[in-house]
N, C-alpha and C positions, 0 to 999 in steps of 0.2 A: 082269712081276715086278719088274724093275729100276725101273720107274716108280713102283710102289707103295712100294718102299724109299725112293726120293727123297722122296715125300710124307710118309712117316713121319718122315724126318730133319728136314724143314722144320718139321713139327708139334712135334717135340721142342725144336728151337731156339726156336720161338715161345713154347712153354710155359715154357722156362727164362728167356726175356727177360721174360715177364709176371711170373714169380715174383720176378725181380730188381727189377722196378719196384715191385711191391707191397711187397717188403722194404724198399726205400729209403724209400718213403713212410711206412711204419710207423716207421722209425728217426727220420725228421725230426719226426714228431709227438711221439715220446717225448722227443726232445731239447728241443722247444719247451715241453713241460709240466714239465720237470725243474726243481727249486728252484735259486736262484742259487748260484753257486760261491764265496760268501764276499764278493764285491764289493757295496758298497751300491748300492741303486737311486738313481741320480742325481736323478731327478725327485721321488721320494718324499722324499729328503733336502732337496731345494730347498724343497719345500712345508713341511717341518717348520721350516726356518730362517726362512722368510718369514712364517709364521703367527704373529701376536702372541699372547703368553700372556694369557689372560683371567683377571684376578684381581679380587676385590672391593675397591673403594677403602676405605681406613680411614674410620671414622666421623668426620666433622668435629666438632671440639670447638667449642663456642659461643664466638664472639669476645667478649672482655670489653667491656662497655659502660661509657661514661663519662657521668656526669651532666652535662648542659649547664650546671648551676649549680655546678660544682666550685669550691671556694674558691681564690682567687688567693693567699692567704697561707698560710704553713706552719702546721701544727698546733703549738701550744706544747709544747716538750719537757718531760717529767716534770711535767705539770700534770694536774689532774683534768679529766675530759671536760666539755665545755660542758653546760649544763642540758638536760634531755630535750627541752624545748620549742624549743631553738635548733637550727636546721637546720645541717647540715655546710657548707652553702653560705654561711653568714654569715661575713663577714670577722671575724677575731678578732686581737687584738694578741698579739705574741710577747713574753713577759715577758723573755726573754734578749736581745731586741733593743731594746725600748723603754727600760725602766729596770731593769736587772738587779739593782740594789741594793734597789729599793723593792718589787718584786713578788714574792710567793710564790704558792703554789697557791691559797690562800684569797682573797687580795686580787685576784688575777687573775680568779677566778670571780665575785667580787662586782661588779667593773667590767663584766665581760661580761654579767651578769644585768641590770644597770641600763640599759646601753646597748640591749640587746635589748628590754627592756620599753618604753623610750621610742620606739625606732625603729618598733616594731609597734603602738604606741598601744594596748597591752592595757588591759582594763577597769580594772585596778588599778595602772596604770603609775606613778602618782605615789606610791602607798603602797609599791610595790616599791623605787622609787628612795630614798625616805626610809629604809626599813629597811636597804637595802644600804649607804647612806652612813653610817648609825649604826654598823653592824658594821665598815665599813672604817676609820672613825675610831678605833674601839676597837683595831684591829690596828695601824694606822699613822696617827697623828693628822695628819701633814703630807699624806700621800697622800689621806686621807679629806677633808681640807679642800679640796684641789685639785679633786678630782672633785665635791665638793659644789657648788663655784662653777661648774664646767663644766656640770654638769647643770642648775643653777639658770638659767644663761644660756641653755642650749638650750631650756628650757621658755619662758623669757621672750621670746626672739627670735621664737618662733612664736606668741606670744600678745599680751602687753601692751606690746611694744616700740614706743615713739613714734618716728616718723621725721620729721625736720625737712626742709622743702623750700626755705625762703627764706634762712635764716641760722642760724648756730650759736647755742646758748644763750649768754646774756651772762655766765654765772657761771664760765667756764673761766679757768684761770690766764693772766695777762698777761705771761708770761715764757717762756723757752725750755724750761720743763718740759713744754710742750704741743707736740705735733706734729700737723699736719694730714696725714692719710694718704689719698692718692689712689690707688685701685686701677685698674689698667690694663684695657684692652679691646682685642679683636682689631683689628689695623691693617688698612687697605685693602691690596690686593695690591701697590700701588706704595710702600707704607710711610707713606702719609699717615694722618691721624687720621680715624676714622669719626665721624659726627655725635654718637654717644653718648659717645665718649671726649672730644670737645671740650666737650660739655655738662658732663661731670664736671670738666674743667679750669676751666671758667668758674665753676663753683660753688667750686672750690678758691681761685680768685682772690678771690672775695668773702670767703671765710673768712680768707684771708691778710690782707686789708685790715682785717677785724674784729679780728684778733689779729696785729698787726704784728711781734711778737717770737717768734712760733711758727715752728718748722721746718715745711717742706713736704716730705713723702716721696712720691716718685713710684715706681711699681712696674711691672714687666712686662718680659719679654724679647722676643726677635725672633719676631713672628707675621705678618710680611708675606711672602706666598707668593713674590712676585717681587723682593723686596728683603731678603734675609736679614740684611744687616748693620745694618738699622735696628731699634731696640727701642722698645717702648711707652714705657718710662721716658725714653729719649733724646728721643723726639718730644715727650713731655709737658714735659720740662725745657726744651727749646728754645722751646716755646710760652710757658711761664711767664716765661722770661727776656725774651722779646719784649714781654711785657705789663708788665715792670718789676719783677718779683720779684728781689731781690738773690741772686746766685749762692751766697753763703755760707749762705743759708737752705735751700737745696735739698739733700735727701738722696736719692740715686738707688740703687735696687735694680733692676738691669737683666738679671737672669738667669732669673727664674722664668717658668713657663708656666701655672701654675694658682693658685687662691686659697690652697690649703694651702702651696704653695711661697712665695707672697708672705709669708705669716705666718711661716714658718720662717726665711726669709732676712732679713726685716726684723728679727726677733728677734735674729739673730746680729749684724747691723750695729749695732742700737741698744745692745745690751749691751756690745759691744766698743768702739764709738766715741762713743756719745752717751748715757752713763748718766744724764745729767741729765733726759732725757725720761721723764716719769712718767705722762702722760696722752695718749691718742690720740683725735683727732676723725676719724672715718671718713667719707670722701667717696667715694661710688660711686653706681651706679644704685639706685633705691629697692628693687627686687626683690632686689638683691645685698647689701643692708645686713644682713639677719639672718644669712646665712652668714658674711659677713666678720666681724661682731661675735663670732660663736661661735668661729671659728677663731683669731682673734687673742687672745681670752680664753683659749682652751685652751693655746696655746703659752706664754703668759705664766704660767699657773697651773702647768703641768708643769715649766717652768724654775724657778719659785719653789720647787716641791716638792724639787727636787734641789739648789738652790743657796742655799736659806734665805731668799730674799726674792723677791716677785713684782715683776718689773721695771717693768711698766706696766699700765694698765687702759684699756679702751675706755669713755670716759665721755660721748661725744656722737657725733652723726652728722649728715650732710647728704646728702639723696637727690636724684638727678636722675631726674625722672619718665620712665619708659621702659616698653616692653612687656616684661613679666616672662617669665622662663624657669622653668617649673614645677619643674625639677630642683632649683633652689636653695631651694625652700620645702617640698620633700617630705622628711619625716623619714627615710624609707628611703634616699634619696639623700644626705642630710646625714650619715648614719651612715658612709658611705664616706669622707667628708672627715674626720670625727672620728678614725677609725682612721689615716688617712693622716698627720694631724698628730701623732698619738701616737707615730709611728715617726720618730725624729729623725735620719734618715740624711742629710738635707740640712742642713748647719750653716753654710754661708757662701754 
């Protein structure tokens, strides 16, 4: 009987222990499945912070485009627009820079029209020029006369201009009202004369012998890559002096780099220091004579328009035979020089 009671007691304890184990397991599972007690889930928070926000990029606005032929000169202020046929890329004079007294909207437009017509060799370009000159002379007689001569010269130098190769004509003045104008040429890197420049100087010597009372103008600045202190005019002057030209006959313009600067700076020197010079005999390479004649005529005509008298005229030439550069005989290229001369920013 006692043994049976002991077995029953052990069975009760085992049952109680089993119930405790089951109850503990149940409590652990309930705790594991319970919601968080207000503290953030560290891993979830980390994922939220590290994940980049996905947004749609804004639509890209088209980048403004620039015409490769954009004009290098400013549009004229308060003037009428260029004619419909004129591209915005065409260089145009600024009337408030060139001759603020002479130009108005209408005269500016007429000059633009005639230059465009000749530059592009339109079918009726001569008729357009004649009509525009007539209208311009009615508005401003002096300005119209100046541009009439400029346009007449432009047509002539590309057409019927006679180039002399051996000697100047014999009917030029035999006094100091004549100047023999020698245009410069790119120096060799060491500062010595290129053969083409020497050829021009040798022609100038012949002209100076033919007209012993004439001045000799040498032009051109520093163009020697390895000798910047040497100028075209200085080298030419030294050569002419060595050949026996009297120093008092030589006029030197040693600052310019281009043909239009030659014209502008020579104009300033002659009108300021040598007003007796009334005629120019141009000496340069044969392909360069048309452009040189045109630009020196232009500076003289525009000066005369403003000051009441044309200071000089190009009345003769002497050409050194050389391989031509097509830019100098292309009206579209010449037009750039025409506008460059019409802007008198270089005065000395």
